[in-house]
C-alpha positions in Angstrom: 0.0 0.0 0.0 1.1 3.5 -0.8 0.0 6.6 1.2 -0.1 9.9 -0.6 -0.6 13.3 0.8 -3.2 14.9 -1.4 -4.8 18.3 -1.8 -7.8 19.6 -3.9 -8.0 22.8 -5.9 -9.6 24.4 -2.9 -6.5 23.7 -0.8 -8.2 21.0 1.4 -5.5 18.6 2.4 -6.1 14.9 3.0 -4.5 11.5 2.5 -5.3 8.5 0.3 -4.1 4.9 0.3 -3.5 3.1 -3.0 -2.4 -0.4 -3.9 0.3 1.1 -6.2 1.3 4.3 -7.9 -0.4 2.9 -11.0 -3.7 2.6 -9.0 -3.4 6.2 -8.0 -2.8 7.3 -11.6 -5.7 5.3 -13.0 -8.1 6.5 -10.3 -6.9 10.1 -10.7 -7.3 10.0 -14.5 -10.8 8.5 -14.2 -11.9 11.3 -11.7 -12.4 8.8 -9.0 -10.4 10.6 -6.3 -12.5 13.2 -4.5 -11.8 15.6 -1.7 -13.7 14.4 1.4 -14.3 18.1 2.4 -15.7 19.6 -0.8 -15.9 16.7 -3.3 -13.6 18.3 -5.8 -11.9 15.8 -8.2 -9.2 18.3 -9.1 -6.8 16.5 -6.7 -3.0 16.5 -6.8 -0.3 14.7 -4.8 1.7 16.8 -2.4 5.4 16.6 -1.6 6.1 13.9 1.0 9.2 12.6 2.6 9.7 8.9 2.0 9.1 6.5 4.9 12.3 4.6 5.3 12.5 1.7 7.8 14.6 2.5 10.8 14.2 6.2 10.7 12.4 8.4 13.2 8.9 9.4 12.0 7.7 13.0 12.3 4.0 11.9 12.5 3.0 8.6 13.9 0.5 6.3 12.2 -3.0 6.4 13.6 -3.1 4.8 17.0 -5.2 1.7 17.7 -7.3 3.9 20.0 -7.9 6.5 17.3 -8.9 3.7 14.9 -11.3 2.4 17.5 -12.9 5.8 18.0 -13.4 6.1 14.2 -15.1 2.7 14.2 -17.3 3.7 17.1 -18.4 6.9 15.3 -19.2 4.8 12.2 -21.2 2.3 14.3 -23.1 5.0 16.1 -24.1 6.6 12.8 -25.2 3.2 11.3 -27.2 2.4 14.5 -28.9 5.8 15.0 -29.1 7.6 11.7 -31.4 6.8 8.7 -29.7 5.2 5.7 -31.0 7.0 2.6 -28.6 5.4 0.1 -28.1 7.2 -3.2 -30.9 9.7 -2.2 -28.5 11.3 0.3 -28.0 14.6 -1.6 -31.7 15.1 -2.2 -32.6 14.2 1.4 -29.9 16.4 2.9 -31.1 19.4 0.8 -34.7 18.7 1.9 -33.7 18.6 5.6 -31.6 21.8 5.1 -34.6 23.5 3.5 -37.0 22.3 6.2 -39.2 20.3 3.9 -38.2 17.0 5.4 -37.9 15.8 9.1 -34.8 17.1 10.8 -32.8 13.9 11.5 -29.4 12.3 11.1 -29.0 10.6 7.8 -26.2 8.9 5.9 -25.8 7.4 2.4 -23.8 7.9 -0.8 -23.1 11.0 -2.8 -20.9 11.6 -5.8 -18.0 14.1 -5.5 -20.0 16.6 -7.6 -23.0 16.2 -5.2 -20.8 16.7 -2.2 -19.3 19.9 -3.8 -22.8 21.2 -4.6 -24.1 20.5 -1.0 -21.1 22.3 0.4 -21.6 25.3 -1.9 -25.3 25.5 -0.8 -24.3 25.6 2.9 -25.6 22.1 3.7 -23.6 20.8 6.6 -22.2 17.3 5.7 -19.2 15.3 6.8 -17.6 12.1 5.4 -18.3 8.9 7.4 -15.1 7.1 8.6 -14.4 4.2 6.2 -15.7 0.8 7.0 -13.1 -1.7 8.2 -11.6 -3.7 5.4 -12.9 -7.2 5.2 -10.2 -9.8 5.5 -11.5 -11.7 2.5 -10.8 -8.7 0.3 -7.1 -8.5 1.2 -4.4 -10.0 -0.9 
């Protein structure tokens, strides 16, 4: 796995994990890498220092406790919020406009939909990723 520091054209910084540099290139060219903050697919790699075994790291990997908190947040959302699937953008707009019941929802949105929601002032946040299923690992 390769971890890249990324930034969108709106200067939002985030990181992405890829199976190889070719995987990053293919996903980038296909517009499949989106900023988790605004949804922009105009994403570029940032300068990173290589991680060399035996050297002191400036920033530690996510701790097991931090991973556990992320999974607890995800589980809380799944247990207590309404799953609206691909209708997420439309339902989030309706809640924001007051034409639908004010409640927590989660679902899927395209990077373009995320960008539009952010531009409209709809408060949204990415859900922490689901744990990787062992069967899908190499």
